Steps between C-alpha positions, in 0.01 A plus 500: 500500500446859615238704672473747783322324789473172321618252246368571153458249224370563154202275579406661830476857629738621775376537853312821560688773686436540873299815432217282376236364736663158503696418815866417439617483858706192588304200613710480817470805729864453613620584146577873542795722406646408840534134397859583425825549687675812627766464233250570219370811681848631576600443136194691383602781740856501362362524140262783608774682687728487193223598259515158332159375612332573164778341289359232277593147605438139410491215753468134395365249746640146451624203703842338491404141576176308464359376835500138619800413280282531190566665170203733478247695701134585448458877499247620755408817687457729198143600580581594860814689384295700248240579763776623734646722230158634397416605857854598617476808717641585845231589752554779752564239771755321280682822426503574875651158566772555238566845658550326837751263342693779316494781756783695337356494144387823337131582539474541126564126454191419709296750303621332176432151651139599574445574125669190358290269280568270207350693212839515326572132555487251214487126556603232256443138608467144377154346538410388848514122517774474238797268545801730551868427523788631716650834401213586262311816606151427628416866543656821381424827680572831327455844647642757739796358689377572854155353436647185343727469805198529732321221312790254490468309824126473491503369144764244597286380792177480294654330196747265680249360747218448247744342249643271766149387603391447141806300421464285810130440422594388148761263639247344739243468222745323275604267782138410582 
């Protein structure tokens, strides 16, 4: 399954790019590029500083153990993750905040950060709502190393929480 800004299937067209009139911003206003940790930003800076930030990379998102002592999980959060990726961009205020957290970083890094988007990112994913098993990738992110690094924590948050809630809801439904 592959598409920029969406999951493509032979039977359905991929999501339209964010340059269309359709709004792809995350449903939750707290889902911004700053929904991450300082580690991801400092790693992106290290890649930028060493001219490795455009190196192609592949990240797989998976879980090691199914929740609640079970053997599988229901995959959730894909739509919100795709919306986040489609609208990923640091605002001036967000760049200023990062600058305040990394006061010794080169100014060029902040200039680069203000231009970052996900046009070069490719997403591969299982269908949302699918039963998934430990150690099997739910999502694969391909693209420039620093951008993938900046997406990592937020994607983990969006996918892990939604998958946990979907799995728990299914457990309660089966028990009812």
